[in-house]
C-alpha positions in Angstrom: 2.6 4.4 -16.5 3.3 7.1 -19.1 6.7 8.7 -18.4 6.9 11.0 -21.4 8.3 14.4 -20.7 5.6 17.0 -20.2 4.9 19.3 -23.0 4.5 23.1 -22.6 0.8 22.5 -22.5 1.2 19.8 -20.0 2.9 22.2 -17.7 0.4 24.9 -18.2 -2.3 22.4 -17.3 -0.5 21.1 -14.3 0.0 24.7 -13.1 -3.7 25.6 -13.5 -4.5 22.4 -11.7 -2.8 23.6 -8.5 -5.8 26.1 -8.2 -8.4 23.4 -9.1 -9.9 20.5 -6.9 -7.4 19.0 -4.6 -8.4 15.5 -5.8 -7.3 16.4 -9.4 -4.0 17.5 -8.1 -3.6 14.1 -6.3 -4.7 12.3 -9.4 -2.0 14.0 -11.5 0.9 13.6 -9.0 0.0 9.9 -8.4 -1.1 8.5 -11.7 0.1 10.7 -14.6 3.7 9.5 -15.1 5.0 12.5 -16.9 4.4 14.6 -13.7 5.8 11.9 -11.4 9.1 13.7 -10.9 7.3 16.8 -9.4 6.8 15.0 -6.2 9.7 13.2 -4.7 7.9 10.0 -3.5 11.1 7.8 -3.6 8.7 4.9 -4.1 9.4 1.3 -5.3 5.8 0.6 -5.7 5.7 1.1 -9.5 2.5 0.2 -11.5 1.3 -1.8 -8.6 0.0 1.6 -7.4 -2.9 1.0 -9.9 -3.7 -2.3 -8.4 -4.0 -1.0 -4.7 -6.2 2.0 -5.8 -8.5 -0.3 -7.8 -8.8 -2.7 -5.0 -10.0 0.0 -2.7 -12.3 1.4 -5.3 -13.7 -2.1 -6.0 -13.8 -3.5 -2.3 -15.2 -0.2 -0.9 -13.6 -1.1 2.4 -14.6 0.4 5.8 -10.9 0.2 6.8 -7.7 -0.3 5.2 -4.5 -1.3 7.3 -1.2 -0.4 5.7 2.1 -1.4 7.2 5.0 0.5 5.9 3.8 3.8 4.3 7.2 5.6 3.9 6.5 8.8 2.1 2.9 7.8 1.4 2.5 7.3 -2.3 0.5 4.1 -1.7 -1.2 5.8 1.4 -2.3 8.7 -0.6 -3.7 6.6 -3.5 -5.7 4.5 -1.2 -7.0 7.5 0.8 -7.9 9.1 -2.6 -9.9 6.0 -3.4 -11.6 6.1 0.0 -12.6 9.7 -0.6 -14.0 8.9 -4.0 -15.9 6.1 -2.5 -17.1 8.5 0.3 -16.4 5.6 2.6 -13.6 4.1 4.7 -10.3 5.2 6.1 -6.6 4.2 5.7 -4.7 3.4 8.9 -1.0 4.0 7.8 1.4 2.4 10.3 5.1 3.3 10.0 7.6 4.3 12.6 9.3 6.6 10.2 12.8 5.6 11.4 15.6 4.5 9.2 16.2 0.7 9.2 17.6 -2.0 6.8 14.3 -2.1 5.1 13.6 1.5 4.7 14.1 3.2 1.4 15.2 6.7 2.3 12.7 6.7 5.1 13.5 9.1 8.1 11.6 11.4 10.5 11.1 13.7 7.4 9.1 11.2 5.8 6.4 11.5 8.4 6.0 15.2 7.7 6.2 14.6 4.0 3.2 12.3 4.2 1.3 14.6 6.4 1.9 17.4 4.1 0.8 15.4 1.1 -2.4 14.4 2.9 -3.1 17.9 3.6 -2.3 19.2 0.1 -4.8 16.7 -1.4 -7.5 17.2 1.3 -7.2 13.7 2.3 -6.7 14.0 6.0 -10.2 12.8 6.9 -9.6 9.5 5.0 -6.3 8.6 6.6 -5.0 8.2 10.2 -1.2 8.2 10.3 0.1 6.1 13.0 3.9 6.7 13.8 4.7 3.4 15.4 6.0 0.0 14.6 3.3 -2.6 13.7 3.7 -4.3 16.9 3.2 -1.1 18.9 0.3 0.0 16.8 -1.6 -3.2 16.8 -0.9 -4.2 20.4 -3.9 -2.1 21.2 -5.5 -1.9 17.7 -8.4 0.5 16.8 -11.7 -1.2 17.1 -12.0 -1.9 13.4 -12.5 -4.7 11.1 -10.2 -4.2 8.0 -11.4 -5.2 4.4 -7.9 -4.7 3.0 -4.5 -5.0 4.5 -1.3 -3.9 2.6 1.9 -5.3 4.1 5.1 -3.5 2.9 7.1 -3.1 6.0 9.9 -5.4 7.4 10.6 -7.9 4.6 12.5 -10.4 6.8 10.8 -13.7 7.4 10.2 -12.8 11.0 9.1 -9.4 10.2 6.4 -10.3 7.5 5.1 -13.3 9.5 4.7 -11.1 12.6 2.8 -8.4 10.4 0.5 -11.0 8.9 -0.3 -12.5 12.4 -0.9 -9.1 14.0 -3.3 -8.3 11.2 -5.1 -11.5 10.8 -7.4 -11.1 13.9 -8.4 -7.7 12.5 -9.7 -8.7 9.1 -13.2 -8.9 8.0 -14.9 -12.0 6.5 -14.1 -11.4 2.9 -10.9 -9.3 3.3 -7.8 -9.4 1.2 -4.2 -9.1 2.3 -1.7 -7.6 -0.2 2.1 -8.2 0.2 4.7 -6.1 -1.6 8.1 -7.2 -2.8 6.9 -10.9 -3.2 8.8 -11.7 -6.3 12.4 -10.5 -5.6 13.9 -13.9 -6.0 13.2 -13.5 -9.7 14.9 -10.1 -9.9 18.2 -10.9 -8.2 20.2 -9.3 -11.0 18.5 -5.9 -9.8 21.0 -3.7 -8.0 18.4 -2.9 -5.5 18.1 -6.5 -4.4 19.3 -7.0 -0.8 20.0 -10.3 1.2 17.3 -11.4 3.7 14.2 -10.5 1.6 11.8 -13.4 2.6 8.3 -12.3 1.6 8.3 -15.1 -1.0 9.4 -17.7 1.6 6.6 -16.8 4.0 4.1 -16.8 1.2 5.3 -20.3 0.1 4.6 -21.4 3.7 1.1 -19.9 3.7 0.3 -21.7 0.4 1.4 -25.0 1.9 -1.1 -24.4 4.8 -3.8 -24.1 2.3 -4.1 -20.2 1.7 -4.9 -19.2 -1.8 -3.1 -16.3 -3.5 -2.3 -14.7 -6.8 1.1 -12.9 -7.6 1.3 -10.2 -10.1 4.7 -10.8 -11.7 5.7 -7.1 -12.1 8.8 -6.0 -10.4 9.3 -6.4 -7.5 6.0 -8.4 -7.1 2.5 -8.0 -5.6 0.7 -10.8 -4.1 -3.0 -10.8 -3.2 -4.0 -13.3 -0.7 -7.3 -14.3 1.0 -6.6 -14.8 4.7 -8.8 -17.8 5.2 -7.6 -21.4 4.5 -9.1 -22.7 1.3 -10.0 -19.3 -0.3 -13.3 -17.7 -1.0 -16.2 -20.1 -0.2 -17.9 -20.6 -3.6 -20.2 -23.2 -2.4 -24.0 -22.5 -3.2 -26.2 -22.2 0.2 -28.5 -25.3 0.6 -32.1 -24.8 -0.4 
């Protein structure tokens, strides 16, 4: 991501963009690093944002389930991709209450997220669900999700519960993406906290026969196929 300080002409262009298409404003705020400080996302997603956006553009999902939206940087990126696909919707689940795993998340994060969606014209492409995953998915919407992004409770019990709640809701060729999956390799980072167990749960899934790939970029992003054995490459019998 380009984090160079904006030039005078960059600032002029950014100012003019505020009067242009809302999708352009979203693109600048999300993907142009030298403008990143203008919106206080307080996000630890880093360059993995590009991966989520690319997955939605490529998969063209009918539905995306996101657990842990916080102030909505990933939410807005995936909703933007849905709008550009002219297809799909993001179901953004987060109770928006402070807890051990929240990064500066509070009731204000809910309003921040709603305001960003409104500013970018993305409200039709996202349903904000202000509940815990257990509350939200006890009576889930009648959907089959083609992409699931799990970035909520990072304890072993929490991440396992989120996966098990989502698994019955995924489509035949869906992908499940886990954030914060490589923290054990970044224990020196001052933001490391005890109890992070995403990698522990993913190792358990691997032993059960699930296939995944981890992008080794702090703090880790893992893409998993939620069927044992992975994608069925076998050619159909003639």
